[in-house]
C-alpha positions in Angstrom: 52.6 94.4 85.9 53.3 97.4 88.1 56.8 96.5 89.0 58.7 98.0 86.1 62.1 99.5 85.9 61.8 103.2 86.4 64.5 105.7 87.1 67.1 103.0 87.4 65.3 101.0 90.1 62.9 98.0 89.9 60.4 99.8 92.1 59.9 103.5 91.4 59.5 106.3 93.9 55.8 106.8 93.1 54.9 103.1 93.8 53.7 104.0 97.3 52.1 100.7 98.4 55.1 98.6 97.2 57.5 100.8 99.2 55.4 100.7 102.3 55.2 97.0 102.0 59.0 96.7 101.7 59.5 99.0 104.7 57.0 97.0 106.8 58.5 93.7 105.7 62.0 94.9 106.5 61.0 96.0 110.0 59.0 92.8 110.7 61.7 90.5 109.4 64.3 92.4 111.5 62.2 92.0 114.6 61.7 88.3 113.9 65.4 87.6 113.4 66.3 89.7 116.5 64.1 87.7 118.7 64.9 84.3 117.1 68.7 84.3 116.8 71.4 85.4 119.2 73.6 86.7 116.3 70.8 88.9 115.1 70.1 90.1 118.7 73.7 91.3 118.9 73.4 93.3 115.7 69.9 94.5 116.8 66.7 94.6 114.7 67.0 98.3 114.0 70.4 97.8 112.3 69.1 94.8 110.4 66.1 96.9 109.1 68.5 99.6 108.1 70.8 97.1 106.4 68.0 95.5 104.4 66.9 98.8 102.9 70.5 99.9 102.3 71.2 96.7 100.3 67.9 97.0 98.4 68.7 100.6 97.5 72.2 99.9 96.4 71.3 96.9 94.1 68.7 98.9 92.3 65.5 97.4 93.8 64.2 100.5 95.5 64.9 104.2 95.1 67.2 106.2 97.4 64.6 109.0 97.6 60.8 108.7 97.7 57.7 110.4 99.2 57.1 107.4 101.4 60.4 108.0 103.2 59.4 111.6 103.8 56.1 110.4 105.2 58.0 108.3 107.8 60.0 111.3 108.9 56.9 113.6 108.9 54.2 111.4 110.4 55.5 108.0 111.7 58.3 109.4 113.9 56.2 112.1 115.6 53.6 109.5 116.4 56.1 107.1 117.8 57.6 109.6 120.2 54.6 110.1 122.5 53.8 106.4 122.5 57.2 105.7 123.9 56.8 108.3 126.6 53.3 107.3 127.9 54.9 105.8 131.1 57.4 108.6 131.7 57.9 109.7 135.3 58.7 113.4 135.5 60.7 113.3 138.7 62.8 110.4 137.5 63.3 112.0 134.1 64.6 115.2 135.7 67.1 113.3 137.7 68.3 111.1 134.8 68.3 113.8 132.1 70.3 116.1 134.3 73.0 113.4 134.4 72.7 112.7 130.7 73.1 116.4 129.9 76.7 116.3 131.1 77.9 113.5 128.8 75.8 115.0 126.0 77.6 118.4 126.2 81.0 116.7 126.3 80.0 114.7 123.2 78.9 117.8 121.4 82.2 119.5 122.1 83.8 116.4 120.6 81.8 117.2 117.4 83.3 120.7 117.3 86.8 119.4 117.8 86.3 116.8 115.2 84.9 119.3 112.7 87.8 121.7 113.1 90.3 118.8 112.9 88.8 117.4 109.8 88.7 120.8 108.2 92.4 121.4 108.6 93.2 117.8 107.6 91.3 118.0 104.3 90.8 121.7 103.4 93.3 121.5 100.5 91.5 118.4 99.0 87.8 119.4 99.3 86.4 122.6 97.7 84.2 124.9 99.8 85.1 122.9 102.9 84.8 126.0 105.1 81.1 126.1 104.1 80.6 122.3 104.4 82.1 122.0 107.9 79.3 124.0 109.6 76.7 121.6 108.0 78.4 118.6 109.5 79.1 120.2 112.9 75.4 121.1 113.0 74.1 117.8 111.9 76.4 115.9 114.3 75.2 117.9 117.2 71.5 117.5 116.8 70.5 115.8 113.5 69.6 116.5 109.9 67.4 119.5 110.8 70.7 121.4 111.5 72.2 120.1 108.2 69.5 121.9 106.2 69.7 125.1 108.3 73.5 125.3 108.0 73.5 124.7 104.2 71.1 127.6 103.8 73.0 129.9 106.2 76.3 129.4 104.4 74.9 129.2 100.8 76.4 125.8 100.0 75.9 124.9 96.3 73.1 122.4 95.7 75.3 119.7 94.2 77.6 119.9 97.2 74.7 119.6 99.6 73.4 116.5 97.8 76.8 114.8 97.9 77.3 115.7 101.5 73.9 114.4 102.5 74.6 111.1 100.9 78.0 110.9 102.7 76.2 111.8 106.0 73.6 109.1 105.5 76.1 106.3 104.7 78.4 107.3 107.5 75.5 107.5 110.0 74.5 104.0 109.0 78.0 102.6 109.5 78.4 104.5 112.7 75.3 102.8 114.2 76.9 99.5 113.5 79.9 100.5 115.5 77.8 101.9 118.4 75.7 98.7 118.5 78.9 96.6 118.6 80.7 98.5 121.4 78.9 97.0 124.5 79.9 93.4 123.3 83.6 94.2 122.9 85.7 92.6 125.6 87.9 95.7 126.0 84.9 97.9 126.5 83.3 95.6 128.9 86.5 95.5 131.0 86.9 99.3 131.1 83.4 100.6 131.3 80.3 100.0 133.5 77.4 98.3 131.6 74.5 98.1 134.1 71.7 98.2 131.5 73.2 95.2 129.6 73.8 93.3 132.9 70.1 93.8 133.8 69.0 92.5 130.5 71.3 89.5 130.8 69.8 88.7 134.2 66.2 88.9 132.9 66.5 86.7 129.9 66.0 82.9 129.8 68.7 80.4 128.9 67.6 80.0 125.3 66.0 83.4 124.7 67.6 86.4 123.1 67.4 89.6 125.1 64.9 91.0 122.6 62.6 88.0 122.9 62.7 88.2 126.7 62.0 91.9 126.8 59.4 91.9 124.1 57.5 88.8 125.3 53.8 88.4 124.7 51.7 90.7 126.8 47.9 91.2 127.3 46.5 93.9 125.1 43.0 94.8 124.2 41.3 96.6 121.3 40.6 99.5 123.7 44.4 99.7 124.5 45.2 100.0 120.8 42.4 102.6 120.2 43.5 104.8 123.2 47.2 104.5 122.3 46.7 105.6 118.7 44.1 108.3 119.4 46.1 109.8 122.3 49.3 109.9 120.2 47.5 111.6 117.3 46.0 114.1 119.6 49.3 115.0 121.3 51.1 115.3 118.0 48.3 117.5 116.6 48.2 119.8 119.6 52.0 119.9 119.7 52.4 120.8 116.0 49.8 123.5 116.5 51.6 125.0 119.5 55.0 124.9 117.7 53.6 126.5 114.5 52.0 129.2 116.6 55.3 130.1 118.3 57.2 129.8 115.1 54.9 132.4 113.5 54.8 134.9 116.3 58.5 134.8 117.2 60.4 136.7 114.5 63.2 135.0 112.6 65.9 137.6 113.5 69.6 137.6 114.2 68.9 138.3 117.9 70.4 135.3 119.8 67.7 135.3 122.4 64.9 135.3 119.8 66.7 132.6 117.9 66.9 130.4 121.0 63.2 131.0 121.8 62.1 130.3 118.2 64.3 127.2 118.1 62.9 125.8 121.3 59.3 126.8 121.2 59.0 126.3 117.4 60.4 122.7 117.6 57.6 120.2 117.3 59.7 117.3 118.8 60.5 119.4 121.9 56.8 120.3 122.3 55.7 116.7 121.8 58.2 115.4 124.3 57.3 118.1 126.9 53.5 117.8 126.5 53.6 114.0 126.7 55.8 114.0 129.8 53.5 116.6 131.5 50.4 114.6 130.7 52.0 111.3 131.7 53.1 112.7 135.0 49.8 114.4 135.9 47.5 111.6 134.6 49.9 108.7 135.4 47.2 106.4 136.4 45.4 106.8 133.0 48.7 106.2 131.1 49.9 103.3 133.3 46.7 101.4 132.4 47.3 101.6 128.7 49.0 98.4 127.3 50.8 98.1 124.0 52.0 101.7 123.5 55.6 100.8 123.7 55.2 97.9 121.3 53.4 100.0 118.7 55.8 102.9 119.1 58.8 100.6 118.8 57.5 99.1 115.5 57.1 102.6 114.1 60.7 103.4 115.2 61.9 100.3 113.3 60.2 101.7 110.2 62.2 104.8 110.8 65.5 102.9 111.0 64.7 101.1 107.8 64.2 104.5 106.0 67.6 105.7 107.2 69.2 102.9 105.1 67.6 103.8 101.8 69.3 107.1 101.0 72.8 105.7 101.6 73.9 105.4 98.0 77.3 103.8 98.1 78.0 104.3 94.3 77.3 108.0 94.6 79.8 108.2 97.5 82.5 106.3 95.6 82.1 108.3 92.4 81.2 111.8 93.6 82.3 112.4 97.2 84.6 109.8 98.6 86.6 112.5 100.6 83.4 113.8 102.1 82.9 110.3 103.7 86.4 110.5 105.1 85.7 114.0 106.3 82.5 112.8 108.1 84.3 109.8 109.5 87.0 111.9 111.1 84.4 114.0 112.9 82.4 111.1 114.3 85.4 109.1 115.4 86.8 112.1 117.3 83.3 112.6 118.8 83.3 109.0 119.9 86.8 109.1 121.3 86.2 112.2 123.3 82.9 110.9 124.6 84.5 107.6 125.6 87.5 109.2 127.3 85.6 111.8 129.3 82.7 109.3 129.9 85.2 107.0 131.6 86.7 109.8 133.6 83.3 110.9 134.9 82.0 107.4 135.6 79.4 107.1 132.9 78.2 103.7 131.7 78.9 102.6 128.2 75.2 102.6 127.5 75.0 106.3 128.5 78.1 107.1 126.4 76.6 105.4 123.3 73.3 107.1 123.6 74.9 110.5 124.1 77.1 110.1 121.0 74.1 108.8 119.1 72.0 111.8 120.2 74.7 114.1 118.7 75.4 112.3 115.5 71.9 111.1 114.7 69.6 113.3 116.8 66.9 112.4 119.4 65.0 109.9 117.3 67.9 107.7 116.4 69.2 107.8 120.0 65.8 106.9 121.4 65.4 104.2 118.8 68.7 102.6 119.7 67.8 102.7 123.4 64.4 101.1 122.6 65.9 98.4 120.4 68.6 97.5 123.0 66.0 97.4 125.8 67.6 100.4 127.7 64.2 101.8 128.6 65.5 104.2 131.3 67.6 106.0 128.6 64.7 106.6 126.1 63.4 109.8 127.6 66.8 111.3 128.5 68.0 110.6 124.9 64.9 112.4 123.5 65.4 115.4 125.7 69.1 116.0 125.2 68.8 115.1 121.5 66.0 117.7 121.0 68.2 120.3 122.7 70.7 119.5 120.1 68.4 120.9 117.4 69.1 124.3 119.0 72.7 123.8 119.9 73.6 122.5 116.5 72.7 125.7 114.8 74.8 127.7 117.3 77.7 125.4 117.0 77.5 125.3 113.2 77.4 129.1 113.0 80.2 129.4 115.5 82.5 127.1 113.6 81.5 128.5 110.2 82.3 132.1 111.4 85.7 130.9 112.7 86.6 129.1 109.5 85.3 131.6 106.9 
């Protein structure tokens, strides 16, 4: 029997097929519940998938770290991105992303304010906090890519990085719960516009959940599946080649302009997004005729959300870094508060505010995934674009705050 206790968990990190099965089952069961029951639809399938894996990891069934999880980050997510952008309209994207940039920048400033506030509130209680703060400012501006970059830039000890990463993962999971719940809160519905939720409510049937209505059965052929998968693989392969090329020819120097160019042109997600949008706009007739791309891409994104739940080790947080969780909580709550206040002042909808905050705290993939899972299709592309920009901004913000505090 393969399923033996190893490394403290029932299923070990090297039991690849078992972990893939659990990931797929978590995503599939979450989708089933989301489309079957109204309570699950309110939570959303992406959060349910995350929650399933979080529970399994924390009761010792699956490991919190495994090569399978890395494979989802490295291969599954990049494939999902172009699939979700096959029907992108360049003119509409430019118009919508321009608006989203405003609320995204406001939200990113909320991260800076939150980071500095949290530092002064807890600097006497947490060692090396002046080095830790840039990591969190970076990761809560663009995602985990910045977390790694800032830990290296400020020479944060390995044990501290591990504890901070666990706190980040757990806090991010909890924060997604809050973001998902916001549109349903009566106070929020009274104070903010919610056009995307209203449109979904109008479309759904009396007994159907919003998810079931939106993801209803559609005609799809073997050719559609083949073209979707082949095109996505090709776009990712070309994009990775382009980003690697620029990363190699642009020197990794202290020159701000060179850093910006290297960060933009060497980022595979930015190249994937840009290349897909260009192709979808030029060859829109070809892409419009492909069915099933959004469905396949969305399932891959659900796998990604499931993976987010696995590293969130609650015992490690409680025993090794409880104050780091508090530190992270202060940052994201201030980010959300500033985003909500200024979003209201400038007339943004609650959906746009949520996606902008998510793009900061979780990065482009989590923001797009939330937009997909909620059925806010017009916000998918803008969230990817502004979130990808955060990969670059996060490093600058992190270095700026770190230089100020050290």
